[in-house]
C-alpha positions in Angstrom: -6.2 1.4 -15.0 -8.9 0.2 -12.7 -8.7 -2.9 -10.5 -11.5 -4.5 -8.6 -10.9 -4.8 -4.8 -9.8 -8.1 -3.5 -11.9 -9.8 -0.7 -10.2 -12.5 1.4 -12.2 -14.6 3.8 -10.1 -16.9 6.1 -12.0 -19.0 8.6 -14.4 -16.2 9.5 -11.8 -13.4 9.4 -12.4 -10.9 6.7 -9.4 -9.0 5.3 -10.3 -5.9 3.3 -6.9 -4.3 2.5 -3.4 -5.7 2.3 -0.9 -2.8 2.1 2.5 -2.8 0.5 5.0 -5.4 1.7 2.3 -7.1 3.9 1.1 -10.7 4.0 -1.2 -13.0 5.9 0.5 -15.7 8.0 -0.7 -18.7 10.0 2.5 -19.3 11.9 5.6 -17.4 13.1 7.3 -15.4 10.4 10.7 -13.8 10.3 11.4 -11.0 7.8 15.1 -10.5 6.8 16.4 -7.6 4.9 13.1 -5.9 3.9 13.3 -2.4 2.4 10.3 -0.4 1.4 10.3 3.3 0.5 7.1 4.9 -0.7 5.5 8.3 -0.7 1.8 8.2 -0.1 -0.9 10.8 0.4 -3.3 9.6 3.0 -5.3 12.8 3.3 -7.9 12.2 0.5 -9.2 9.2 -1.4 -8.1 6.4 1.0 -11.4 4.6 1.8 -11.0 1.0 3.0 -14.5 0.0 4.0 -17.1 -2.2 2.3 -19.3 -0.6 -0.3 -17.5 2.8 0.0 -18.2 5.3 -2.8 -15.4 5.8 -5.4 -14.4 9.3 -6.4 -12.0 9.8 -9.2 -10.7 13.4 -9.0 -8.7 14.8 -11.9 -5.6 16.7 -10.9 -2.2 17.8 -12.0 0.9 18.5 -10.0 3.8 20.4 -11.5 7.0 19.1 -9.8 10.1 20.2 -11.6 12.4 18.3 -9.2 13.8 15.1 -10.7 14.5 13.5 -7.4 12.8 14.7 -4.2 14.7 12.4 -1.7 17.1 9.7 -2.4 16.5 6.2 -0.9 19.4 4.0 -0.2 19.3 0.4 1.0 22.0 -0.4 3.4 22.2 -4.1 4.3 24.6 -6.4 6.2 23.3 -9.5 4.5 
């Protein structure tokens, strides 16, 4: 699936990329009980500039492990 990049212009500020669990705010914000667990490869293919070339490599990873690392959310709320 291919998605077109989003472009956000707010009063002269240009926002190119919003990452996971991120947001744009105009006032004070308090986050309560946020849990985010992701695995991401930032070594290749992460280009966030304007008009950057798109390269779609074809690869395959054989990973026989069902679960690499368990993530548990512990919360007091």
